[in-house]
N, C-alpha and C positions, 0 to 999 in steps of 0.2 A: 281251172277252177281250184280254189284253195280248199284244203281239208276243213277249215272252219265253216265254209259255206255248206259243204256236204254234211258236216255234223249238225249244223243248225237245221237243215232240211230233214235229216234223219230223226233228230230229236223231236221236231215238230210233227212228223208223221207218226212217230211212236206215241206222242201225247194224244194225237187224234184217235189212235186206236184205243188208248186208255179211256178217253172220253166216251167213245162209242160203247165200249164194254160196260162202263158205269151206267150209261143211260139205258142200255138194254137190260141191265140187271133188275131194274124196277125198284131198286132200294134207295134211290135219291128222292129228296123232297122236291116239290115243284120249284122252289127258289133255287135249289142246287141244279136242277135240270136246266133252268133258264140261264144260270151263270155258265154252266158247261156248254150249252148251245152257243152262247155268245163267244166264249173262248174258242170253240170249234170253228165258228165262222171266221174268226181272225186267222186261225191256223190254216184253214182252207185257202184263204186269200193269199197268205204268205207262200204256201206250197205251190199254189197255182202260178203265182208270179215267178217263182224260181224255175218251175218247169218251162214256162214261156221263155224265160231268159236263156235257158239251156238250149231250147229248140232254135231260137234265133242265132245263137252262137254256132250250133251245128250246121244250120243252113248256110251261114256265112262261110264257114270252113269248106263246106261242100261246093259252094259257088266258086271258090277259088280253083277248084279242080275241074270245073266245067258246069254245064247246065244241071240244075237240080230238078229231079222229078220226085214229088212227094205224093204219098197216097195215104189217105186217112183210113183208119180202121173203124168199123162201126162201133158206136159207143158201147163200152163194156166188153168188146171182143178183141182180144190181143192174141197174137200167134204164140204157139209154144216155142221154146228156145230152139228146138230142132227144125222149126219151120222158117226161121229167120235166115236170109242170105248172108253168107260170110264174106262175100267178095265185094 
């Protein structure tokens, strides 16, 4: 994956955080809220697509090494870094 794709994803994620903070502030007009919501929806779609793309690439790479066993985490529940297997 190229640096440009990482930067685009990271910039999109940072912009989403800005949008959420602005919406939570309560200082935006209704028109601004709607515009930010629409922008946020586009960014979510972009970021989700990038994550799906990366997941497919990882699964493809792992498949070359042998059978892949995947396990989904419950929504919103991710392990701490010290809980992840390193091998």
